[in-house]
C-alpha positions in Angstrom: 102.5 108.6 104.6 102.7 106.8 101.3 102.7 103.5 103.0 99.5 104.4 104.8 97.9 105.6 101.6 98.8 102.3 99.8 97.4 100.2 102.7 94.2 102.3 102.7 93.8 101.5 99.0 94.5 97.9 99.6 91.9 97.7 102.4 89.4 99.6 100.2 89.9 97.0 97.5 89.5 94.2 100.1 86.2 95.8 101.2 85.1 96.0 97.5 85.8 92.3 97.1 84.6 90.9 100.4 82.7 93.6 102.3 79.0 93.9 103.0 76.7 96.5 104.4 78.1 96.2 107.9 81.4 97.8 106.7 79.8 100.7 104.7 80.8 103.5 107.1 84.4 102.3 107.1 84.3 102.0 103.3 83.2 105.6 102.9 85.7 106.8 105.4 88.5 105.1 103.5 87.3 106.6 100.2 87.3 110.1 101.7 90.7 109.6 103.3 92.3 108.4 100.1 90.9 111.4 98.2 92.2 113.7 100.8 95.6 112.1 101.1 96.0 112.4 97.3 95.1 116.1 97.4 97.5 119.1 97.9 96.5 119.4 101.6 99.1 120.3 104.2 101.1 117.4 105.6 99.8 118.1 109.2 96.2 118.1 107.9 96.9 114.7 106.2 98.2 113.3 109.5 95.0 114.4 111.2 93.1 112.7 108.3 95.0 109.5 108.8 94.3 109.5 112.6 90.6 110.2 112.0 90.2 107.5 109.3 92.1 104.9 111.4 89.9 105.6 114.4 86.8 105.3 112.2 87.8 101.8 111.2 87.5 100.6 114.8 84.2 101.9 116.3 83.0 100.4 119.6 80.8 97.9 117.7 81.1 96.4 114.2 83.9 97.9 112.1 87.2 96.3 111.3 87.7 94.7 114.7 84.7 92.5 114.2 84.9 92.1 110.4 85.4 88.5 109.2 84.9 86.9 105.8 83.0 83.7 105.8 83.4 81.1 103.0 82.2 77.6 102.7 85.7 76.5 101.7 87.6 76.6 105.0 91.0 76.9 103.3 89.9 79.8 101.1 88.3 81.5 104.2 91.5 81.2 106.1 93.5 82.6 103.2 91.1 85.6 102.8 91.1 86.4 106.6 94.9 86.0 106.8 95.2 88.6 104.1 92.9 90.9 106.1 94.9 90.4 109.3 98.1 91.2 107.3 96.6 94.5 106.0 95.4 95.4 109.5 98.7 94.7 111.1 100.8 96.6 108.5 98.3 99.5 108.6 98.6 99.7 112.4 102.3 99.9 112.2 102.3 102.4 109.4 99.8 104.7 111.1 101.9 104.5 114.3 105.0 105.6 112.4 103.2 108.5 110.9 101.8 109.6 114.2 105.2 109.3 115.9 106.9 111.7 113.5 
């Protein structure tokens, strides 16, 4: 669960650095989830929170699945988007581990 929390924080910081209004719902969802996961809530409720937040990152349109950072410097753009892909990949694995427990 700590791994998911850390990745949620990392993704939130990524959104702060590179996000725009298209990602606002996901940004707010991450903020709420982070606060909840840092609270004294029951572990099973935290698992439900993780599941709900992760789902909210991938709505049918927009969201994280269609989020891409554009930059006029192609190398920098590739670097930024590679970092996003790393976070998404690690987060997917971490969430799966929590849900499988």
